[in-house]
C-alpha positions as a Markdown table, in Angstrom:
| # | Residue | x | y | z |
|---|---|---|---|---|
| 1 | Unk | 69.8 | 64.3 | 49.6 |
| 2 | Unk | 69.0 | 68.0 | 49.0 |
| 3 | Unk | 71.8 | 70.6 | 49.5 |
| 4 | Unk | 70.9 | 73.5 | 51.8 |
| 5 | Unk | 72.3 | 76.9 | 50.9 |
| 6 | Unk | 72.0 | 80.5 | 52.1 |
| 7 | Unk | 69.3 | 82.4 | 50.2 |
| 8 | Unk | 71.4 | 85.6 | 50.5 |
| 9 | Unk | 74.9 | 84.6 | 49.4 |
| 10 | Unk | 74.3 | 81.2 | 48.0 |
| 11 | Unk | 76.8 | 79.5 | 50.2 |
| 12 | Unk | 76.2 | 75.9 | 51.2 |
| 13 | Unk | 75.3 | 75.7 | 54.9 |
| 14 | Unk | 73.7 | 73.4 | 57.5 |
| 15 | Unk | 73.0 | 76.0 | 60.1 |
| 16 | Unk | 70.8 | 79.0 | 59.7 |
| 17 | Unk | 70.4 | 82.2 | 61.8 |
| 18 | Unk | 67.1 | 84.0 | 60.9 |
| 19 | Unk | 67.1 | 82.0 | 57.6 |
| 20 | Unk | 70.6 | 83.0 | 56.5 |
| 21 | Unk | 74.1 | 81.7 | 57.1 |
| 22 | Unk | 76.3 | 82.7 | 60.0 |
| 23 | Unk | 78.5 | 85.0 | 57.9 |
| 24 | Unk | 75.6 | 86.9 | 56.5 |
| 25 | Unk | 73.9 | 87.0 | 59.9 |
| 26 | Unk | 76.9 | 88.4 | 61.7 |
| 27 | Unk | 77.7 | 90.7 | 58.8 |
| 28 | Unk | 74.3 | 92.4 | 59.2 |
| 29 | Unk | 74.8 | 93.0 | 62.9 |
| 30 | Unk | 76.9 | 95.7 | 64.6 |
| 31 | Unk | 77.8 | 94.4 | 68.1 |
| 32 | Unk | 79.2 | 97.7 | 69.5 |
| 33 | Unk | 79.4 | 101.3 | 68.3 |
| 34 | Unk | 81.1 | 104.4 | 69.8 |
| 35 | Unk | 81.8 | 108.0 | 68.7 |
| 36 | Unk | 85.2 | 108.5 | 67.3 |
| 37 | Unk | 86.0 | 111.1 | 69.9 |
| 38 | Unk | 84.7 | 111.3 | 73.5 |
| 39 | Unk | 85.1 | 114.1 | 76.1 |
| 40 | Unk | 85.4 | 114.0 | 79.9 |
| 41 | Unk | 85.7 | 116.8 | 82.5 |
| 42 | Unk | 88.1 | 116.3 | 85.4 |
| 43 | Unk | 89.1 | 118.6 | 88.2 |
| 44 | Unk | 92.8 | 119.4 | 87.9 |
| 45 | Unk | 93.1 | 119.9 | 91.7 |
| 46 | Unk | 91.3 | 117.0 | 93.4 |
| 47 | Unk | 90.6 | 114.6 | 90.5 |
| 48 | Unk | 86.8 | 114.7 | 90.7 |
| 49 | Unk | 84.9 | 113.8 | 87.6 |
| 50 | Unk | 81.9 | 115.6 | 86.0 |
| 51 | Unk | 79.3 | 113.0 | 84.9 |
| 52 | Unk | 75.6 | 112.8 | 84.8 |
| 53 | Unk | 75.3 | 116.5 | 85.3 |
| 54 | Unk | 77.3 | 116.8 | 88.5 |
| 55 | Unk | 80.8 | 116.5 | 90.0 |
| 56 | Unk | 81.5 | 113.1 | 91.6 |
| 57 | Unk | 84.2 | 112.0 | 93.9 |
| 58 | Unk | 87.8 | 111.5 | 92.9 |
| 59 | Unk | 88.6 | 108.5 | 90.7 |
| 60 | Unk | 91.7 | 107.0 | 89.1 |
| 61 | Unk | 92.3 | 108.7 | 85.7 |
| 62 | Unk | 92.4 | 105.5 | 83.7 |
| 63 | Unk | 89.3 | 104.2 | 85.5 |
| 64 | Unk | 87.5 | 107.4 | 84.5 |
| 65 | Unk | 88.5 | 106.8 | 80.9 |
| 66 | Unk | 87.3 | 103.2 | 80.9 |
| 67 | Unk | 84.0 | 104.2 | 82.5 |
| 68 | Unk | 83.4 | 107.0 | 80.0 |
| 69 | Unk | 84.0 | 104.7 | 77.1 |
| 70 | Unk | 81.8 | 102.0 | 78.6 |
| 71 | Unk | 78.9 | 104.4 | 79.1 |
| 72 | Unk | 79.3 | 105.7 | 75.6 |
| 73 | Unk | 79.1 | 102.3 | 73.9 |
| 74 | Unk | 76.0 | 101.4 | 71.9 |
| 75 | Unk | 75.4 | 97.7 | 72.2 |
| 76 | Unk | 73.2 | 95.4 | 70.0 |
| 77 | Unk | 69.9 | 94.9 | 71.9 |
| 78 | Unk | 70.0 | 91.2 | 71.3 |
| 79 | Unk | 73.5 | 90.7 | 72.7 |
| 80 | Unk | 73.8 | 88.1 | 75.5 |
| 81 | Unk | 76.9 | 87.1 | 77.6 |
| 82 | Unk | 78.7 | 90.3 | 76.6 |
| 83 | Unk | 82.4 | 90.5 | 77.4 |
| 84 | Unk | 84.3 | 93.8 | 77.0 |
| 85 | Unk | 88.0 | 94.6 | 77.2 |
| 86 | Unk | 88.7 | 98.3 | 77.3 |
| 87 | Unk | 92.4 | 99.2 | 76.9 |
| 88 | Unk | 93.4 | 102.9 | 77.3 |
| 89 | Unk | 96.7 | 104.2 | 76.0 |
| 90 | Unk | 98.1 | 107.5 | 77.3 |
| 91 | Unk | 98.9 | 109.9 | 74.5 |
| 92 | Unk | 99.5 | 113.2 | 76.3 |
| 93 | Unk | 98.2 | 115.1 | 79.4 |
| 94 | Unk | 94.7 | 115.4 | 77.9 |
| 95 | Unk | 94.3 | 112.5 | 75.4 |
| 96 | Unk | 94.0 | 108.7 | 75.5 |
| 97 | Unk | 93.6 | 106.3 | 72.6 |
| 98 | Unk | 91.2 | 103.5 | 73.7 |
| 99 | Unk | 90.8 | 100.1 | 72.0 |
| 100 | Unk | 87.7 | 98.1 | 72.7 |
| 101 | Unk | 87.3 | 94.3 | 72.1 |
| 102 | Unk | 83.8 | 92.8 | 72.5 |
| 103 | Unk | 82.3 | 89.3 | 72.2 |
| 104 | Unk | 78.8 | 88.1 | 72.8 |
| 105 | Unk | 76.0 | 85.7 | 71.7 |
| 106 | Unk | 73.3 | 86.9 | 69.4 |
| 107 | Unk | 70.6 | 84.4 | 68.6 |
| 108 | Unk | 73.1 | 81.7 | 69.8 |
| 109 | Unk | 75.6 | 82.9 | 67.2 |
| 110 | Unk | 79.1 | 84.0 | 68.5 |
| 111 | Unk | 79.8 | 87.5 | 67.5 |
| 112 | Unk | 83.1 | 89.5 | 68.0 |
| 113 | Unk | 83.8 | 93.1 | 67.3 |
| 114 | Unk | 86.5 | 95.8 | 68.0 |
| 115 | Unk | 86.9 | 99.5 | 67.6 |
| 116 | Unk | 89.1 | 102.4 | 68.5 |
| 117 | Unk | 88.1 | 105.8 | 70.0 |
| 118 | Unk | 89.9 | 108.8 | 71.4 |
| 119 | Unk | 89.2 | 110.3 | 74.9 |
| 120 | Unk | 89.9 | 114.0 | 75.3 |
| 121 | Unk | 90.1 | 115.4 | 78.9 |
| 122 | Unk | 89.1 | 118.9 | 79.7 |
| 123 | Unk | 90.9 | 119.9 | 82.9 |
| 124 | Unk | 88.7 | 122.2 | 85.0 |
| 125 | Unk | 88.1 | 123.3 | 88.6 |
| 126 | Unk | 85.2 | 121.5 | 90.3 |
| 127 | Unk | 82.6 | 123.3 | 92.5 |
| 128 | Unk | 84.2 | 122.1 | 95.7 |
| 129 | Unk | 87.8 | 123.3 | 94.9 |
| 130 | Unk | 86.4 | 126.6 | 93.6 |
| 131 | Unk | 84.6 | 127.1 | 97.0 |
| 132 | Unk | 87.7 | 126.1 | 99.0 |
| 133 | Unk | 90.0 | 128.5 | 97.0 |
| 134 | Unk | 87.4 | 131.2 | 97.6 |
| 135 | Unk | 87.3 | 130.6 | 101.3 |
| 136 | Unk | 83.7 | 129.4 | 101.4 |
| 137 | Unk | 82.4 | 128.2 | 104.7 |
| 138 | Unk | 79.1 | 127.7 | 106.4 |
| 139 | Unk | 80.3 | 127.2 | 109.9 |
| 140 | Unk | 83.2 | 127.7 | 112.4 |
| 141 | Unk | 84.2 | 125.0 | 114.9 |
| 142 | Unk | 86.0 | 126.7 | 117.8 |
| 143 | Unk | 88.0 | 124.4 | 120.0 |
| 144 | Unk | 88.6 | 125.8 | 123.5 |
| 145 | Unk | 89.1 | 124.3 | 126.9 |
| 146 | Unk | 87.1 | 125.1 | 130.1 |
| 147 | Unk | 89.0 | 127.3 | 132.6 |
| 148 | Unk | 92.4 | 126.5 | 130.9 |
| 149 | Unk | 94.2 | 126.5 | 127.6 |
| 150 | Unk | 94.2 | 123.4 | 125.5 |
| 151 | Unk | 97.4 | 121.5 | 125.4 |
| 152 | Unk | 99.4 | 121.2 | 122.1 |
| 153 | Unk | 98.7 | 117.5 | 122.1 |
| 154 | Unk | 95.0 | 118.0 | 122.4 |
| 155 | Unk | 95.0 | 120.5 | 119.5 |
| 156 | Unk | 97.1 | 118.2 | 117.4 |
| 157 | Unk | 94.7 | 115.4 | 118.0 |
| 158 | Unk | 91.6 | 117.6 | 117.4 |
| 159 | Unk | 93.1 | 118.7 | 114.1 |
| 160 | Unk | 93.6 | 115.1 | 113.0 |
| 161 | Unk | 90.1 | 114.1 | 114.1 |
| 162 | Unk | 88.6 | 117.0 | 112.0 |
| 163 | Unk | 90.6 | 116.0 | 108.9 |
| 164 | Unk | 89.6 | 112.3 | 109.3 |
| 165 | Unk | 85.9 | 113.2 | 109.7 |
| 166 | Unk | 86.1 | 115.5 | 106.7 |
| 167 | Unk | 87.7 | 112.8 | 104.5 |
| 168 | Unk | 85.3 | 110.1 | 105.5 |
| 169 | Unk | 82.3 | 112.4 | 104.7 |
| 170 | Unk | 83.8 | 113.3 | 101.3 |
| 171 | Unk | 84.3 | 109.6 | 100.5 |
| 172 | Unk | 80.6 | 109.1 | 101.3 |
| 173 | Unk | 79.7 | 111.7 | 98.7 |
| 174 | Unk | 79.3 | 114.9 | 100.8 |
| 175 | Unk | 81.1 | 117.4 | 98.6 |
| 176 | Unk | 80.7 | 120.2 | 101.1 |
| 177 | Unk | 82.7 | 118.2 | 103.7 |
| 178 | Unk | 85.8 | 120.3 | 103.6 |
| 179 | Unk | 87.8 | 122.5 | 105.9 |
| 180 | Unk | 88.6 | 125.7 | 104.0 |
| 181 | Unk | 90.8 | 127.3 | 106.7 |
| 182 | Unk | 92.4 | 126.4 | 110.0 |
| 183 | Unk | 93.4 | 129.2 | 112.4 |
| 184 | Unk | 95.8 | 128.5 | 115.2 |
| 185 | Unk | 95.1 | 130.8 | 118.1 |
| 186 | Unk | 96.6 | 131.3 | 121.5 |
| 187 | Unk | 93.3 | 130.2 | 123.2 |
| 188 | Unk | 92.7 | 127.2 | 120.8 |
| 189 | Unk | 92.0 | 126.5 | 117.2 |
| 190 | Unk | 89.2 | 127.4 | 114.6 |
| 191 | Unk | 88.1 | 125.2 | 111.7 |
| 192 | Unk | 86.2 | 126.9 | 108.9 |
| 193 | Unk | 84.0 | 124.2 | 107.5 |
| 194 | Unk | 82.1 | 123.9 | 104.2 |
| 195 | Unk | 78.8 | 122.7 | 105.8 |
| 196 | Unk | 76.9 | 122.9 | 109.1 |
| 197 | Unk | 76.6 | 119.1 | 109.0 |
| 198 | Unk | 80.4 | 118.7 | 109.0 |
| 199 | Unk | 80.7 | 121.1 | 111.9 |
| 200 | Unk | 78.4 | 118.9 | 114.0 |
| 201 | Unk | 80.2 | 115.7 | 113.0 |
| 202 | Unk | 83.6 | 117.2 | 114.0 |
| 203 | Unk | 82.3 | 118.3 | 117.4 |
| 204 | Unk | 80.7 | 114.9 | 118.1 |
| 205 | Unk | 83.9 | 113.1 | 117.1 |
| 206 | Unk | 86.1 | 115.3 | 119.3 |
| 207 | Unk | 83.8 | 114.9 | 122.3 |
| 208 | Unk | 83.8 | 111.1 | 121.8 |
| 209 | Unk | 87.6 | 111.2 | 122.4 |
| 210 | Unk | 88.0 | 114.1 | 124.9 |
| 211 | Unk | 84.6 | 114.6 | 126.4 |
| 212 | Unk | 83.3 | 118.1 | 126.8 |
| 213 | Unk | 80.3 | 119.9 | 125.2 |
| 214 | Unk | 79.4 | 122.3 | 122.4 |
| 215 | Unk | 76.9 | 125.0 | 121.7 |
| 216 | Unk | 75.6 | 126.4 | 118.4 |
| 217 | Unk | 75.3 | 130.1 | 117.7 |
| 218 | Unk | 73.7 | 130.9 | 114.3 |
| 219 | Unk | 74.2 | 134.2 | 112.5 |
| 220 | Unk | 72.1 | 135.5 | 109.6 |
| 221 | Unk | 74.4 | 136.4 | 106.7 |
| 222 | Unk | 72.0 | 137.1 | 103.9 |
| 223 | Unk | 69.3 | 135.6 | 101.7 |
| 224 | Unk | 69.2 | 133.5 | 98.5 |
| 225 | Unk | 66.0 | 133.1 | 96.5 |
| 226 | Unk | 64.0 | 134.5 | 99.5 |
| 227 | Unk | 65.6 | 132.0 | 101.9 |
| 228 | Unk | 67.6 | 133.2 | 104.9 |
| 229 | Unk | 71.2 | 132.0 | 104.9 |
| 230 | Unk | 73.0 | 131.4 | 108.2 |
| 231 | Unk | 76.5 | 130.6 | 109.4 |
| 232 | Unk | 76.9 | 128.7 | 112.6 |
| 233 | Unk | 79.6 | 129.0 | 115.2 |
| 234 | Unk | 80.1 | 125.7 | 117.0 |
| 235 | Unk | 81.7 | 126.6 | 120.4 |
| 236 | Unk | 83.3 | 123.4 | 121.7 |
| 237 | Unk | 84.7 | 123.3 | 125.2 |
| 238 | Unk | 87.1 | 120.5 | 126.3 |
| 239 | Unk | 86.8 | 119.4 | 129.9 |
| 240 | Unk | 88.5 | 121.5 | 132.6 |
| 241 | Unk | 90.5 | 118.4 | 133.6 |
| 242 | Unk | 93.0 | 116.1 | 131.8 |
| 243 | Unk | 95.1 | 113.1 | 132.5 |
| 244 | Unk | 96.9 | 113.5 | 135.8 |
| 245 | Unk | 94.4 | 115.9 | 137.3 |
| 246 | Unk | 93.1 | 115.2 | 140.8 |
| 247 | Unk | 89.4 | 115.9 | 140.9 |
| 248 | Unk | 86.5 | 115.6 | 143.3 |
| 249 | Unk | 83.4 | 113.8 | 142.0 |
| 250 | Unk | 80.8 | 114.0 | 144.7 |
| 251 | Unk | 82.4 | 112.6 | 147.8 |
| 252 | Unk | 85.2 | 110.8 | 145.9 |
| 253 | Unk | 88.7 | 112.1 | 145.0 |
| 254 | Unk | 89.8 | 110.7 | 141.6 |
| 255 | Unk | 93.1 | 110.9 | 139.8 |
| 256 | Unk | 92.1 | 111.1 | 136.1 |
| 257 | Unk | 93.8 | 108.6 | 133.8 |
| 258 | Unk | 91.6 | 109.0 | 130.8 |
| 259 | Unk | 89.0 | 111.5 | 129.8 |
| 260 | Unk | 86.6 | 111.1 | 126.9 |
| 261 | Unk | 83.1 | 110.0 | 126.5 |
| 262 | Unk | 83.8 | 108.2 | 129.8 |
| 263 | Unk | 86.1 | 109.5 | 132.6 |
| 264 | Unk | 88.3 | 106.7 | 134.1 |
| 265 | Unk | 90.8 | 106.9 | 136.9 |
| 266 | Unk | 91.7 | 105.9 | 140.4 |
| 267 | Unk | 89.9 | 106.6 | 143.6 |
| 268 | Unk | 92.8 | 107.8 | 145.7 |
| 269 | Unk | 91.0 | 107.1 | 149.0 |
| 270 | Unk | 90.3 | 103.5 | 148.4 |
| 271 | Unk | 92.6 | 102.6 | 145.5 |
| 272 | Unk | 89.7 | 101.2 | 143.4 |
| 273 | Unk | 89.1 | 101.8 | 139.7 |
| 274 | Unk | 86.7 | 104.5 | 138.8 |
| 275 | Unk | 84.7 | 105.0 | 135.5 |
| 276 | Unk | 81.6 | 107.1 | 134.8 |
| 277 | Unk | 80.0 | 108.6 | 131.7 |
| 278 | Unk | 81.2 | 112.1 | 131.3 |
| 279 | Unk | 77.7 | 113.6 | 131.0 |
| 280 | Unk | 76.6 | 111.8 | 134.2 |
| 281 | Unk | 79.2 | 113.5 | 136.4 |
| 282 | Unk | 77.8 | 115.9 | 139.0 |
| 283 | Unk | 79.6 | 118.5 | 141.2 |
| 284 | Unk | 83.0 | 118.0 | 139.6 |
| 285 | Unk | 85.9 | 120.2 | 140.8 |
| 286 | Unk | 89.6 | 120.2 | 140.1 |
| 287 | Unk | 91.6 | 119.9 | 143.3 |
| 288 | Unk | 95.2 | 119.4 | 142.3 |
| 289 | Unk | 97.5 | 117.7 | 139.8 |
| 290 | Unk | 99.7 | 114.7 | 140.0 |
| 291 | Unk | 102.6 | 117.0 | 139.2 |
| 292 | Unk | 101.9 | 118.8 | 142.5 |
| 293 | Unk | 102.6 | 115.6 | 144.5 |
| 294 | Unk | 105.4 | 115.8 | 147.1 |
| 295 | Unk | 107.3 | 113.1 | 149.0 |
| 296 | Unk | 106.2 | 112.3 | 152.6 |
| 297 | Unk | 107.3 | 109.7 | 155.1 |
| 298 | Unk | 105.0 | 106.8 | 155.8 |
| 299 | Unk | 104.9 | 106.7 | 159.6 |
| 300 | Unk | 102.7 | 103.7 | 160.3 |
| 301 | Unk | 100.5 | 101.1 | 158.6 |
| 302 | Unk | 97.6 | 100.0 | 160.7 |
| 303 | Unk | 95.8 | 97.8 | 158.1 |
| 304 | Unk | 92.7 | 99.9 | 157.2 |
| 305 | Unk | 94.5 | 103.2 | 157.8 |
| 306 | Unk | 97.9 | 104.7 | 157.6 |
| 307 | Unk | 99.8 | 107.6 | 159.1 |
| 308 | Unk | 101.9 | 109.9 | 156.9 |
| 309 | Unk | 103.9 | 112.9 | 158.0 |
| 310 | Unk | 102.8 | 116.2 | 156.6 |
| 311 | Unk | 106.0 | 117.6 | 155.0 |
| 312 | Unk | 104.9 | 121.2 | 155.9 |
| 313 | Unk | 103.7 | 120.8 | 159.5 |
| 314 | Unk | 105.6 | 117.6 | 160.4 |
| 315 | Unk | 102.5 | 116.3 | 162.0 |
| 316 | Unk | 101.3 | 112.8 | 161.6 |
| 317 | Unk | 98.0 | 112.6 | 159.6 |
| 318 | Unk | 95.8 | 109.5 | 159.6 |
| 319 | Unk | 94.1 | 108.6 | 156.3 |
| 320 | Unk | 92.5 | 105.5 | 154.7 |
| 321 | Unk | 94.9 | 102.9 | 153.3 |
| 322 | Unk | 94.5 | 102.7 | 149.5 |
| 323 | Unk | 94.7 | 99.2 | 147.9 |
| 324 | Unk | 97.6 | 100.1 | 145.7 |
| 325 | Unk | 100.0 | 101.0 | 148.6 |
| 326 | Unk | 103.0 | 98.7 | 148.9 |
| 327 | Unk | 105.4 | 100.9 | 150.8 |
| 328 | Unk | 106.4 | 100.0 | 154.4 |
| 329 | Unk | 106.6 | 102.3 | 157.4 |
| 330 | Unk | 109.8 | 104.5 | 157.2 |
| 331 | Unk | 109.6 | 104.6 | 153.4 |
| 332 | Unk | 108.7 | 107.7 | 151.4 |
| 333 | Unk | 105.4 | 107.9 | 149.5 |
| 334 | Unk | 104.0 | 110.6 | 147.2 |
| 335 | Unk | 101.1 | 112.6 | 148.5 |
| 336 | Unk | 98.9 | 115.5 | 147.3 |
| 337 | Unk | 97.3 | 118.0 | 149.7 |
| 338 | Unk | 93.9 | 119.1 | 148.6 |
| 339 | Unk | 90.9 | 120.9 | 150.0 |
| 340 | Unk | 89.5 | 117.4 | 150.9 |
| 341 | Unk | 92.6 | 116.3 | 152.7 |
| 342 | Unk | 95.8 | 114.5 | 152.0 |
| 343 | Unk | 95.9 | 111.5 | 149.6 |
| 344 | Unk | 98.6 | 109.1 | 148.6 |
| 345 | Unk | 99.2 | 108.8 | 144.8 |
| 346 | Unk | 100.6 | 105.6 | 143.3 |
């Protein structure tokens, strides 16, 4: 029986790869190649990475090192089922030693390779952090309240909403979604935002929670390459009323329990639940507050109506009996006196 041998090295073999033995075939192939030194630019403030010609969102430092090495690898075009293990080792604040192990199939031959490279990090300031530090803004979101001052709780919640909206937009890739300055004022709060888009998003998110409305006031601030540049003031007004306010909505008197996109509360005349879309409310007026309620004696319960004693005039006043009333004649109930009459509050 004839003996088969490799025409290149003369070694006896039964299996050939492109007419040569496995050792000669794999010896001729370079599975992976990589420069001895690689470079990456990372923002020292926010951790953003400069790649493919632009700054991208923050990433884990070791993840950035692995991705940079992976993108820099030159891999044999015939490699199939490639498996890579990239192991970075921290050397100092700007250098990593990275070891790469690779295995693949080339023409059905199993090939393995390994190499080492060094990653050097250039710590810089990204475009966004540079703008923030320079006080850059394209819009101002002014939070105020209609015919009153916003409460500290409202302003605290609005601030958290603005931060959350900004962070979500940044995570989605909008690098101008930042708040460069926050001013706490006696009449409310101002957010200086990096983009007009973010200003609108913040206004809509706050209105979703509190209700209200906003208007836009553009101001020409200059030109760039022949294009007019504007800054926009977003004037947001929170509703005149808050939880605990007594309001009139048409012919109904409502104690507000929640105010946002929808206004919910209690109809004080009937005791029934009330809910309406904020934007659908017509002829709304503030009548009083739950804090203004005073005790009064329940004189009589006649089923569909009751009589309470006016604590100022000591006269008996007949009003409708609300569903929530559980007191008996002779007991005290809390009432509010409004321009629409006297009402029991639960």
